[in-house]
matplotlib code that plots the C-alpha trace (Angstrom):
import matplotlib.pyplot as plt

x = [137.5, 139.2, 136.5, 133.8, 135.5, 135.7, 132.1, 131.1, 133.1, 131.5, 128.1, 128.9, 129.9, 126.7, 124.7, 126.5, 125.8, 122.1, 122.0, 123.4, 120.8, 118.0, 119.3, 118.9, 115.1, 114.9, 112.0, 113.0, 112.4, 109.2, 108.2, 106.0, 103.3, 102.5, 103.4, 101.3, 99.5, 100.1, 97.5, 98.6, 95.2, 95.7, 92.1, 92.6, 90.1, 92.1, 90.4, 87.0, 85.9, 85.4, 81.7, 81.3, 83.6, 81.7, 78.0, 76.8, 75.0, 75.7, 79.4, 79.5, 77.9, 80.6, 83.4, 81.9, 81.7, 85.3, 86.7, 84.8, 85.8, 89.0, 91.5, 94.5, 93.0, 92.4, 96.0, 97.0, 94.8, 96.7, 100.0, 98.9, 97.9, 101.3, 103.3, 101.1, 102.0, 105.7, 105.5, 103.8, 106.5, 109.3, 108.0, 109.1, 112.7, 113.7, 111.9, 114.1, 113.5, 112.3, 112.1, 111.0, 112.8, 112.7, 115.2, 115.5, 118.6, 120.1, 123.6, 124.9, 128.5, 131.1, 132.0, 135.7, 135.7, 136.9, 133.5, 131.7, 133.9, 133.4, 129.7, 129.3, 131.5, 129.8, 126.2, 125.9, 124.6, 126.1, 124.2, 123.7, 120.4, 119.9, 116.7, 116.4, 113.7, 113.7, 113.7, 116.3, 116.5, 118.5, 118.5, 120.5, 121.1, 120.2, 123.3, 123.7, 120.1, 120.0, 116.7, 115.2, 116.1, 114.5, 111.2, 111.5, 112.1, 109.1, 106.9, 108.0, 107.3, 103.9, 103.0, 104.3, 101.8, 99.0, 100.1, 100.5, 96.9, 95.8, 97.7, 96.2, 92.7, 93.3, 94.3, 91.3, 88.9, 90.5, 90.5, 86.8, 85.7, 87.8, 86.3, 82.8, 83.3, 84.7, 81.6, 79.4, 81.3, 80.9, 77.1, 76.9, 78.9, 76.7, 73.6, 75.3, 76.1, 72.5, 71.1, 73.5, 72.5, 68.8, 69.7, 71.7, 68.8, 66.6, 69.2, 69.6, 65.8, 65.8, 68.8, 67.1, 64.1, 66.4, 68.2, 64.9, 63.8, 67.1, 68.3, 71.3, 73.6, 74.6, 77.8, 75.8, 73.7, 76.7, 78.6, 75.5, 75.2, 78.9, 78.4, 75.6, 77.8, 80.3, 77.8, 76.5, 80.0, 80.5, 77.5, 79.0, 82.4, 81.1, 78.9, 82.0, 84.0, 81.1, 81.2, 85.0, 84.8, 82.1, 84.4, 87.3, 85.1, 84.0, 87.6, 88.4, 85.3, 86.5, 83.6, 83.3, 82.4, 78.9, 76.8, 76.9, 73.7, 73.8, 71.4, 73.9, 74.3, 77.5, 75.6, 73.8, 77.0, 78.1, 81.9, 83.3, 85.2, 87.8, 89.0, 91.5, 94.9, 96.4, 100.1, 102.9, 104.0, 100.7, 101.6, 104.0, 101.2, 98.3, 99.7, 100.1, 102.9, 104.9, 104.4, 105.3, 108.6, 109.3, 108.6, 110.9, 113.6, 112.9, 113.2, 116.5, 117.8, 116.8, 118.6, 121.8, 121.5, 121.0, 124.0, 126.2, 125.2, 126.2, 129.8, 130.0, 130.1, 126.8, 126.1, 124.2, 122.9, 121.8, 120.3, 119.2, 117.6, 115.5, 115.8, 118.3, 118.8, 120.3, 117.4, 113.8, 112.6, 114.6, 113.9, 111.6, 113.2, 113.2, 115.6, 118.1, 117.6, 117.6, 120.3, 120.9, 123.5, 123.7, 126.2, 126.9, 129.3, 130.4, 130.5, 132.4, 132.7, 136.2, 136.5, 133.0, 133.8, 134.5, 131.0, 129.3, 131.2, 130.1, 126.5, 126.8, 128.2, 125.4, 122.8, 124.2, 124.0, 120.5, 119.6, 121.1, 118.9, 115.8, 116.7, 116.8, 113.6, 111.9, 113.0, 111.9, 108.5, 107.9, 109.1, 106.7, 103.8, 104.3, 104.6, 101.4, 99.5, 101.0, 100.0, 96.4, 96.1, 97.4, 95.1, 92.1, 93.0, 93.5, 90.6, 88.2, 89.3, 89.0, 85.5, 84.3, 85.6, 84.1, 80.7, 80.8, 82.0, 79.2, 76.5, 77.9, 77.9, 74.3, 73.2, 75.2, 73.5, 70.1, 70.9, 72.4, 69.3, 67.1, 69.2, 69.4, 65.6, 65.3, 67.9, 70.4, 73.0, 74.5, 74.4, 78.2, 77.7, 75.1, 77.3, 80.3, 78.1, 76.7, 80.2, 81.7, 78.8, 79.3, 83.0, 82.4, 79.8, 82.1, 85.0, 82.8, 81.9, 85.5, 86.7, 84.1, 85.1, 88.8, 87.8, 86.1, 89.0, 91.4, 89.4, 89.7, 93.5, 93.9, 92.0, 94.1, 97.4, 96.6, 96.1, 92.4, 90.3, 91.6, 89.0]
y = [60.3, 63.5, 64.2, 63.6, 66.1, 68.7, 68.3, 68.5, 71.7, 73.2, 72.2, 74.0, 77.1, 77.0, 76.7, 79.8, 81.6, 80.8, 81.9, 85.2, 85.4, 84.8, 87.7, 90.0, 89.5, 91.2, 93.6, 97.3, 99.3, 101.3, 104.0, 103.0, 105.5, 107.8, 111.5, 113.4, 110.2, 108.9, 106.1, 102.5, 101.1, 98.4, 98.8, 99.6, 100.7, 98.7, 95.6, 96.9, 95.6, 98.4, 97.7, 98.4, 101.4, 103.2, 103.7, 105.5, 102.8, 104.6, 104.8, 101.1, 100.4, 102.4, 100.6, 97.2, 98.1, 99.3, 96.2, 94.0, 95.8, 97.8, 96.7, 97.1, 94.7, 92.2, 92.5, 91.9, 88.8, 87.4, 88.2, 86.1, 83.2, 83.3, 83.5, 80.6, 78.4, 79.2, 78.4, 75.1, 74.3, 75.1, 72.4, 69.8, 70.9, 67.8, 65.4, 63.6, 64.5, 61.5, 61.5, 58.9, 58.6, 56.5, 56.7, 55.0, 55.7, 54.3, 55.0, 54.4, 53.4, 54.0, 50.8, 51.8, 52.5, 50.0, 50.1, 49.7, 46.7, 45.0, 45.6, 44.3, 41.3, 40.3, 41.5, 41.4, 45.0, 48.5, 50.3, 50.1, 50.5, 51.2, 51.2, 52.2, 53.2, 53.8, 56.1, 58.8, 59.9, 62.7, 64.1, 66.8, 66.3, 69.5, 69.5, 73.2, 74.2, 75.7, 74.0, 74.7, 78.4, 78.4, 77.2, 80.0, 82.6, 81.4, 81.3, 84.9, 86.2, 84.5, 86.0, 89.4, 89.4, 88.7, 91.6, 93.8, 93.1, 93.9, 97.2, 98.1, 97.3, 99.6, 102.4, 101.8, 101.8, 105.1, 106.7, 105.8, 107.1, 110.3, 110.8, 110.3, 112.8, 115.3, 114.7, 115.4, 118.6, 119.8, 119.0, 121.0, 123.9, 124.0, 124.2, 127.0, 128.9, 128.6, 129.6, 132.6, 133.5, 133.6, 135.8, 138.1, 138.3, 139.4, 142.0, 143.2, 143.6, 145.8, 147.8, 148.4, 149.8, 152.1, 153.1, 153.9, 155.9, 157.8, 156.7, 154.8, 155.8, 153.7, 152.6, 150.9, 149.1, 147.9, 146.6, 144.7, 143.1, 142.2, 140.6, 138.5, 137.4, 135.9, 133.3, 132.9, 132.2, 129.5, 127.4, 126.3, 125.9, 123.5, 121.6, 121.1, 119.8, 117.5, 115.8, 115.5, 113.9, 111.4, 110.5, 109.9, 107.6, 105.8, 105.1, 103.7, 101.5, 100.1, 101.7, 104.5, 108.0, 108.2, 110.0, 108.6, 108.2, 109.3, 110.1, 111.1, 114.8, 116.2, 118.1, 114.9, 112.8, 112.5, 112.6, 109.8, 111.0, 109.4, 106.8, 104.5, 104.2, 101.5, 101.4, 101.6, 98.0, 96.9, 98.4, 95.5, 93.0, 95.1, 97.2, 95.2, 97.3, 96.8, 93.0, 93.2, 94.8, 92.2, 89.4, 91.1, 90.9, 87.2, 86.6, 88.5, 86.3, 83.2, 84.5, 85.0, 81.3, 80.2, 82.1, 81.0, 77.4, 77.7, 78.2, 74.7, 71.4, 69.8, 66.1, 64.8, 61.2, 60.0, 56.7, 55.5, 52.2, 50.6, 48.4, 48.6, 46.6, 47.1, 45.2, 46.4, 42.8, 42.3, 45.8, 44.6, 41.2, 40.9, 40.4, 40.2, 43.9, 45.4, 47.8, 50.3, 52.4, 54.5, 57.3, 59.8, 62.7, 65.9, 69.1, 72.0, 75.4, 76.3, 78.8, 80.3, 80.7, 84.4, 84.9, 83.0, 84.9, 88.2, 86.9, 86.1, 89.6, 91.3, 89.2, 90.3, 94.0, 93.5, 92.0, 95.1, 97.2, 95.1, 95.8, 99.5, 99.4, 97.5, 100.1, 103.0, 101.4, 101.2, 104.8, 106.1, 104.1, 105.6, 109.0, 108.6, 107.7, 110.6, 113.0, 111.7, 112.1, 115.7, 116.5, 115.1, 117.0, 120.4, 120.1, 119.4, 122.7, 124.4, 123.0, 124.3, 127.8, 127.7, 126.7, 129.7, 132.0, 130.9, 131.4, 134.9, 135.8, 134.5, 136.9, 139.6, 139.1, 139.1, 142.3, 144.0, 143.3, 144.6, 147.7, 148.3, 148.1, 150.6, 152.9, 152.4, 150.4, 150.9, 148.4, 148.0, 146.6, 144.2, 143.0, 142.5, 140.5, 138.3, 137.7, 136.8, 134.4, 132.7, 132.2, 130.9, 128.4, 127.1, 126.8, 125.0, 122.4, 122.0, 121.6, 119.0, 117.1, 117.2, 116.0, 113.0, 112.4, 112.5, 109.7, 107.6, 108.4, 107.2, 104.0, 103.4, 104.3, 101.8, 99.0, 99.0, 98.4, 95.1, 92.9]
z = [106.4, 105.4, 102.9, 105.5, 107.9, 105.1, 104.3, 108.0, 108.4, 105.3, 106.6, 109.9, 108.1, 106.1, 109.4, 110.7, 107.5, 107.6, 111.3, 110.1, 107.4, 110.0, 112.0, 109.0, 109.2, 112.7, 112.6, 112.8, 116.0, 116.3, 118.9, 121.8, 120.8, 117.9, 118.2, 120.7, 121.7, 125.2, 125.3, 125.1, 124.1, 121.4, 120.0, 116.4, 113.7, 111.1, 112.5, 111.3, 107.9, 105.4, 105.0, 108.7, 108.7, 106.0, 106.9, 103.7, 101.6, 98.3, 99.2, 100.0, 96.7, 94.9, 96.7, 95.9, 92.3, 92.3, 94.0, 91.5, 88.3, 89.0, 86.3, 88.6, 91.1, 88.4, 87.3, 90.9, 91.0, 88.0, 89.7, 92.6, 90.4, 88.6, 91.9, 93.3, 90.3, 90.6, 94.4, 93.7, 91.1, 93.6, 95.9, 93.3, 93.6, 95.7, 93.4, 90.9, 87.2, 85.3, 81.5, 79.0, 75.7, 72.5, 69.7, 66.3, 64.1, 60.9, 59.7, 56.1, 56.4, 53.7, 51.8, 51.9, 55.7, 58.3, 60.0, 56.6, 55.6, 59.0, 59.1, 55.5, 56.4, 59.6, 59.1, 55.3, 55.1, 54.6, 57.3, 61.1, 62.8, 66.5, 68.5, 72.2, 74.7, 78.4, 81.4, 82.3, 86.0, 87.5, 91.1, 92.9, 96.6, 98.5, 100.7, 101.1, 101.1, 97.6, 96.7, 100.1, 99.7, 96.3, 98.0, 100.6, 97.9, 95.8, 98.9, 99.9, 96.4, 96.4, 99.7, 98.5, 95.6, 98.1, 100.3, 97.2, 96.3, 99.8, 99.7, 96.4, 97.8, 100.8, 98.3, 96.1, 99.1, 100.3, 96.9, 96.2, 99.6, 99.3, 95.8, 97.1, 99.9, 97.3, 95.3, 98.3, 99.0, 95.5, 95.8, 99.0, 97.5, 94.4, 96.7, 98.6, 95.4, 94.1, 97.4, 97.5, 93.9, 95.0, 97.9, 95.6, 93.2, 96.1, 97.1, 93.5, 93.2, 96.3, 95.1, 91.7, 93.5, 95.5, 92.2, 90.5, 93.5, 93.3, 96.6, 95.2, 92.3, 89.3, 91.0, 93.8, 91.3, 89.3, 92.4, 93.5, 90.1, 90.2, 93.6, 92.2, 89.3, 91.7, 92.8, 89.3, 88.1, 90.7, 89.5, 86.1, 87.7, 90.4, 87.9, 85.8, 88.8, 89.8, 86.4, 86.5, 89.9, 88.7, 85.7, 88.1, 90.2, 87.1, 86.0, 89.5, 89.2, 85.8, 83.9, 81.3, 82.6, 83.9, 86.5, 90.0, 91.9, 95.5, 98.2, 100.9, 101.8, 103.3, 106.0, 107.1, 107.6, 111.2, 111.5, 113.6, 116.6, 118.9, 116.4, 118.0, 116.3, 118.5, 118.9, 116.2, 116.6, 115.2, 111.8, 111.3, 111.2, 109.8, 107.0, 103.8, 102.4, 105.6, 105.4, 101.7, 102.6, 105.3, 102.7, 100.3, 102.9, 103.4, 99.6, 99.5, 102.4, 100.5, 97.4, 99.4, 100.5, 96.9, 95.6, 98.4, 97.9, 94.3, 95.4, 96.9, 95.1, 94.1, 94.3, 91.2, 90.8, 87.4, 86.2, 82.8, 81.9, 79.1, 76.1, 73.2, 70.0, 66.6, 65.1, 65.4, 65.6, 68.9, 70.3, 73.1, 73.6, 77.4, 79.2, 76.4, 75.3, 78.8, 79.7, 82.6, 84.4, 87.5, 88.2, 90.9, 91.0, 92.6, 90.5, 91.7, 90.0, 88.8, 86.0, 86.8, 90.5, 90.1, 88.5, 91.2, 93.9, 92.3, 92.3, 96.0, 96.8, 94.8, 96.6, 100.0, 98.9, 97.6, 101.0, 102.7, 100.4, 101.5, 105.1, 104.5, 102.5, 105.2, 107.8, 105.5, 104.9, 108.6, 109.0, 106.4, 107.9, 111.3, 109.7, 107.8, 110.9, 112.9, 110.0, 110.0, 113.8, 113.8, 110.8, 112.7, 115.8, 114.1, 111.6, 114.5, 116.0, 112.5, 112.0, 115.3, 114.5, 111.0, 112.4, 114.7, 112.0, 109.6, 112.3, 113.0, 109.3, 108.9, 111.6, 110.0, 106.6, 108.2, 110.1, 107.0, 105.0, 107.7, 108.2, 104.4, 104.0, 106.9, 105.3, 108.2, 106.1, 102.7, 99.7, 100.2, 103.7, 102.4, 99.6, 102.0, 104.4, 101.7, 100.1, 103.5, 104.2, 100.8, 101.5, 105.0, 103.8, 101.1, 103.5, 106.1, 103.5, 102.5, 106.1, 106.8, 103.7, 104.7, 108.2, 106.6, 104.3, 107.3, 109.0, 105.8, 105.7, 109.3, 108.5, 105.4, 107.2, 110.0, 107.4, 107.2, 104.1, 102.7, 104.4]

ax = plt.figure().add_subplot(projection="3d")
ax.plot(x, y, z, "-o")
ax.set_aspect("equal")
plt.show()
């Protein structure tokens, strides 16, 4: 009765401990809304499948290729398979271990030993043979939840690998799309540079005519040539960057460097506006890295339960049965050769108690680390969404200003050329106008690319791209 009372008290303590563990998995607090956002609409672009979010067919093709061939994703698939096997194995923790055995031994005894003399006297031989075969069973009762917590830990690790693959896929989808938009920007800038070079050639031709007529000195001719070389220098630089970007996309796609076919044009892409970010609490269920951090906390909780259960006695039941004989001719003589035994016992740690206690304390500290990491992951997720939202807002304003600036400079170049031909403007004014227009057009292409990238970043930050 006393033993029963002690075991009951220990069980109650364990239940209290497990309740404490459950409290450690409480999800961290999140703000009601993202910064500078007052809407409470729960519509979220993360619910959109990536093939529907991206409308450029050549981009969809690139992403498909990357998801099929990316080596990091294939490694993630193998990690999932490994964790799945380990999880399935953990389900057998409560099942008794059953092993079959068979043994045959012969022992040569000393003729001068007591056993040798006795064996020779009674059996008429100087050696002993022993033959046995049977089954050996062992089972540990899961009194303190150690085996149950091992299952929970294995399940959490398995689910972690699945979430890690999802997080990796969202990163690859974002990286490929960002690289694609970079490529389109470089294409657009290369077109701008070549167009500007043609315009500069036309201006240089006019300046040469003015120089030959004696209306412009050598300095004017040289400065116009130098202005032309600015655009000429951009062409090989942009061509180099285009190939580098194509190579980067090839590596993401798991292929050797090669050219990337594309029909999309940066200027033809319509930037999506008014993308819905939902509310911060949705990140807990939609972002794979946040769910991964939560599962890591569950695994850490389970480890605490395992190490704490190791401090208490374990109940082990063993059984063995089969046939045994000292003569091979009688080995399987049933029932005369049958034998069997059953034993049960409690095993409590004594000398290794300090080591187990240390493991338990370390597990609790690791659980505290997992709690902090979970909180930090959520904090970073909310911050990334807020960053993407402010980028979209300010880049939209920048793009509007850049469009107006480019339109103004286009008119300025036209006017400068007309005034130069009529002798009312100098070559210097023409060069300045063309240089400003080149810079404005390059910046406009860059701003539009950044605006597209910010949309992708918002989509990824919200947890979109893994389905």
